[in-house]
N, C-alpha and C positions, 0 to 999 in steps of 0.2 A: 781503936774502939769505936770511933765515929763511923767507920765503914760497916760495922756489924749491923746496926739498925738498917742501913741501906740494903745490905745483903739479905737480911731477914725479910724486909719489906718486899724485895724483889722476888724471893722464893715464895712468899705468901701470895703475891700477885700471880706468879706462874702456876701455883697449885690451884688457886681459885679459877684461873683461866682454863686449866686442864679439866677441872670438874664441870665447868660450864659447857665445854666443847667436847662431848663424848664422841667416839668414833661413829656410833650409830646416828648421832644428830647431824654429822656431816653428810650422811647419805640420805637423810630424810627427804622425801620427795613430796611436793605439793600434789595432792590428789587431783585427778581430772575433774573439771567443773562440768556437771551434767548440763548446765545452761549453755556453756560454750560448745559442748558436743552437739546439743540440739541445734544451735544456731549454725555451726559449721555443717551439719547435716543438711539443713535447709539451704545454705549457701551452695553446697554440692548439688542439690536437686535443681536449683535455679541455673547453676553453671552447666549442668547436663542439658537442660532445656535450651539454653543459649547456644551451646555447642551444636545441638541438633538444628536449631534455626540457622546457624552459620553454615553448616554443611548443606542444608537444603538450598540456602541462598547461593552457595558456591555451585551447586548443581544447576541452578537457574542461569548462572552466568555462562554455562556451557550449552544451553539449550535455547529454544525459540520462545521463551516465556516473556510476556509483556513487562514493561517497567512497572506496571501496577502491581503485578505479583511480587516483584522485587520489593516494592514499597511496603506491601502488606507484611511480607516476611521480615523485613528489617525492622518494622515497627513492633512485631512480635518479639524479635530479639531484644529490642530496646526495652520493652516491658520486662522481659526476663532478667536483663542486666540490671535494670533499676531495682527489681525485687532482690536480686543477688546483693547489690551494694547496700540496700537497706538492711538486710539481715547481717551482712558483714559488719556494718557500722555498729550494730547492736553487740555483736561478738567483740568488736574492738573496745567498746565501752567496758566490757567485762574481762578484758585481757588480763588484768592484774589478779583475777580470781582463778585463772587457768593454770594448768600444769605447764612445765617447761615446753613440752611438745606443742601444746595448744597455743602458747605465746609465740613460739617459733612459726607455727602455721599462719597465725594472723600477720606476723611481720613479713613473711615471705609471699603471702597471697596479695597483700595490699598493692605492691608495685604492678603486679599483673592486672589487677582490677583497674588501676588507673590507666594503664596502657590500653586495656580493652575498651574502657569508656571513651578515651580520647580517639581511638581508631574508629569506634562505632559512630561517634559524633561527626568525624571527618567523612565517613562513608555516607551518612545521612545528608550532610551538606552537599557532597558531590552528587548524589542521586537527585537531590532537589534542583540542582543547577544543570544537570545533564541527563534528563529523563530518557531521552532517545539514544543514549550511548551506553547502554548496559552490556553491549557486546565488546566494547573497547577495553584496551589493556588497563587504563587507570582504574576503571570500576572493578575489573577482575582482580587487580592488585589489592584494592581495599577489601574486597570480599575474602580473598585468600588470607590476608593478614588477620582479619576478624576471626576467621575459622581457626587459624593457628593459635591465636591468643585464647579463644574460648576453649579449645582442646587442651592447651597447656594448663589453663586455670582449673578446669574440671579434673584433669589428671593429678595436679598437685594437691588439690583438696582431697581427692579420693585417696591418694597415697598417705597423707597425714592421718586421715580417719582410719585407714587400714593399719597404720603403725600404732595408733592409740589402742585399737582393738587387740592387736597382737601383744602389745606391752601389758595390757590388763590381763590377758589370758596367761602370760608368763608369770605375772605376779600371783595370780590365783593358783597356778601350778606350784610355784615355790612355797606358798603357804600350805597347800595340800600335802606336799612332799616334805614339809618342814626343812627346807633348804635354808641355811643361814644367809643373811644378807652379806654381800661382800663389803669389806671395809675400804676398798680402793687402795689397799696397801700392797 
């Protein structure tokens, strides 16, 4: 008889737990944060500008452009990367308000931004110390690395924003067609 109250208590707890965790609540998704989308869009715009700067700089490394032109372009890139990082840091502060894909975007973009900033700083230092050697392999390697990182960053952000837009369209179509949510079972 002493086990009956334990069994009753256990059943009551299980019933309460099953009422609290409905199948639909397991699939409930956090809505996209408009603020995070806005910031990620701005990050993308700055990344595209930095990517363009990097590509122009890479073309300079294959032509007879003075080191002054290299310096001007790398400073433009630095400005775009600084703006990119500023907007990214704002998005990172709002990370907890974002939907899962927005949080994942922030988490996956961050290491690329760190690498891009590190490579850009190294390139600037190299150019400052080797102004007359913009045709040499070390400078071309810095420029190529910056171009690849800028392209990867812009592409990754673009892909996440495209994913978010597609997911929202799918959700809208499901509501319009009254398709029931899958329970994951």
